[in-house]
Steps between C-alpha positions, in 0.01 A plus 500: 500500500645826392544749786397768245130433552342808651145617547416735216646831624215697338244224574225745481534779242211741433590575134780483260729188459288260702644181661362189309341222689408182292171342613461145381125396478196721481263305727345643810818522696704623204245779430515622873886519472470691164257748651718558810833537303347750260349687791845523659655647190659191349495399141342154450582251234232233490583149388189294425421222264150635443431658167259747665748614780458847439131495523512293813749740666296806408184347640688390807633851556137649447406284796801577726575868407219646727656334799868555464691598813605826364130586403296445180702493182422555133526162317624664176784664694592179660491312165758744366758334709424138424671288229387162377766242413386147434856360478618436848867539439448842329248602784754469771795636316610830665252463789603600845235263662321200372170407679371163381142399524471175307284215623640305789639204291857419604621372167368814335667733756830315477522547129367864520774600743771324304390722207476815704847443660661486151319807365467739791782724631730344752399754766109462439295390780310167410194481702198241502150562620454117565273438790653150585821411313840538650781712340755214507263272296404782252880581433618138479589540125677824543871570506442713815185358662530739800393789269133397521322657789132460580308830526148361576230779532168467660222569243446773393860593467434871418309545836594245759847608645642149589752329283669190626876477413646149489856405423653152471822319611709681241346850532761757611367706809593812305256415225211465751576851614503622152155334428340643814643844417338486144160396648511769759583754218172414328295526822490139607558362862739214429525222775799258462391145560798359696449134408385402142185310588244408236203747460697745720320671787186707386348217292566241771289726744237572245478131419426416868223752519360385174493128600282581804287745298407235237434242774255738690313591168474125389368403849229760466625695803493822320448624142789624302375862538474441872847358537655785315300751725640317798854552372472853374315624822730330751842348427529691166484825678723400781771359265507827295632654818700241690614150396384170676793499746447867620122451503530198744776679695255774562227244562704357801476829680777583737651148454507539123535205258657278767180532719257459197671185372546369854127501564393368149773273394335162584173606322683638203697179444176292514336733256793481259500126508125490431511737209325351202644504146224564249476275189534707181333263260381624154152530637617697808698744287201552278268560798747748662544680158125527438440649852786746435337612183161546659636673809756739336419510138721445195605843383871452592612845404247675709573266784866561470472866489267511818754274684797721406321819604408361831856364558651838409260670737614273778868567426443873476292509821769303689774742383298796581410376850870419568607849416219665692552283811844640553403866455188490722679593826687785335191636326287483811745739681510759224279807504330572170635803311259804536308600189523850394127505399212265544464234231190461290312176532462326163229253420585145593648293202641153497875573451693297246763255632863568414832322557810732581854365460719715718886492464688646799846534664437459884749784575325763270290736710289616202436132405390441862272789485340385185470134645311630797266696269421203278457295811249754625325486164475119511321541846229711336471384144514175302868512436734199542871594541782261389835603635827472322854596583707752306859585590618857479855352536438291195331781305802723552778250468761565234434880510765762552455669837692646811646234724287609787186430303635178382561400861148599597341308203709191589317500843166481315567134397450328837116547565391437149712180480330369814168560329605318190626199713174499703286495184709228353454271808152596608314639191359825387261530799781586738628808302236742614509414875870487510528847321241644748698363800820644369367826385312575817835489682728675234252788441362538856577801730848426659567242224823478298422811296442729793848648511464576117205717553689734723849489330646804325510469122876445508463203732198339325694208341704440815170490696343263247794268501497493882126414498512246230773317690243426781242304307594160621320509839182625334507231230552230776196641692299505178584132434386406851175705479406321175593154618773459244824304575764721658767344269357719214703780636804348338368596161599861577865430389415233231510647140349161379157663556574775258381288211159462672488875519583534138214259422269712719596808305435321174144417612410870473243518207596716200296695257679304219722801412788401718547550880707736707472433872547832675441419861260406778220499538401339158135406462313290256118517506326186365808392305546832324838659431702579817475857616761664715330660790296661649764672706316623816635700781252375761257205530150581374219353717136433469307634206801711409689187430219353283467828294871490430478135394218572258708787349807282476306209346351727236841630392675169518215349276523769226743401226577870432627557857874530526619715787382740774749706705484797735744785443529609866752353750436168679351504844679284774308160502272435798528123521266456804 
């Protein structure tokens, strides 16, 4: 295995020379990958034996485009970045990543990966969506079988975050890191399966639940609709928030999981031994299929769209609650800003829901002010905020500047690297709460910037350097507050996380005319082009915050809008 394999450095490019991902197969899973990769700014080369592959992909995108993670997308614009190549060797030539989705036939996959290995670049990531085959078996005919890595998504891939990453006996540990970095760059939550067991983890869990579900329906205990209601209205809701182990740990009360298992273990063991295995005869399959058709209908596209909308709503709601939870204590103690004149009450209207992607550097006071403003907006309007790190040190790297400024910017790396490491290990949902926990310390009265506010102009940079040198205790406290491992503090001095920050920068949507990242905050509304700003000098509260949001959204949504600046001097930011 060549040590030159790297995750695509520009894994997500909003425009221009896009990184190419070859997707083999245009079935249900392949279509989900195609939609996700296109949504993340990649160019997709589709390899399919179907003569109508272009029609199939277009129709699939029409189903998936309304529920893409970055917001609804135009199918015609997505199709501009799709190529179709029926010859597999030509399809993978020059690709940075190959995502294979062929049927789970071992002989077929072995021949497939032998062809792919010979034609794809030596540094390309060779990934399989298989739900049950092991990488060692699929790579048996290859010169370097360790190149095959399983990247098994949970359906639908463009919505559900999980991807199970499975290596084999010959897989270099560094390659697993590269694969997980790629999946994180396209918005997935990769989980490395530590032992290559058949069917991996998620499907084994799903299979256990399905077995008992079929048994209960066949025995007439409940109907299919009633069983689904039992799941969605109980354990489904619970497991969207906490997994089985944490749920039962909480269920044990003060004694936790040890107490819960200690009291129920004998009964559980008897129940497990008595669990029935339903017979899936042809007649049983037909009966179950007929009941499913009667209960749910047969319009697959409509059912899929409704499912994806609901799953996105759950993910957005959880991210929003996580962000709000950390800011509640802070917001409850803040006095609302006085209004200069009474506000006119408008007739009640149903507001339109929006998704805001917000890029920040945790040390930037103006980004902090804007972040508290958009958090205030999310309390009062149907706005979901998704948080992304942006490094001012990275934005300014390579530029000529005085040595004092270079030293100052060098100290900006620490907090944002910790954010990148936390996201990589624990998913997108931790970014907002950790940012809030850091920022509420950095920018509070008496925080690290307090000496800067009173320093004479000639001592400004020295005061900044002194303050920025004291971030470590605040970061450690923020990690503890958000329940994250203390060891993440080591990322402060680890430049390996800089590639993750570059990938975060690359996820800023562009208007298609190129992209110049100016600074933080950078905000995208409903997947539109990233806008620098607004630069605010205090935190708007209440209806004032909502009015400013409506004005910002209107400007950001108009394709003619380019820039708005004020000619007067900038006021000292009030960050609290």
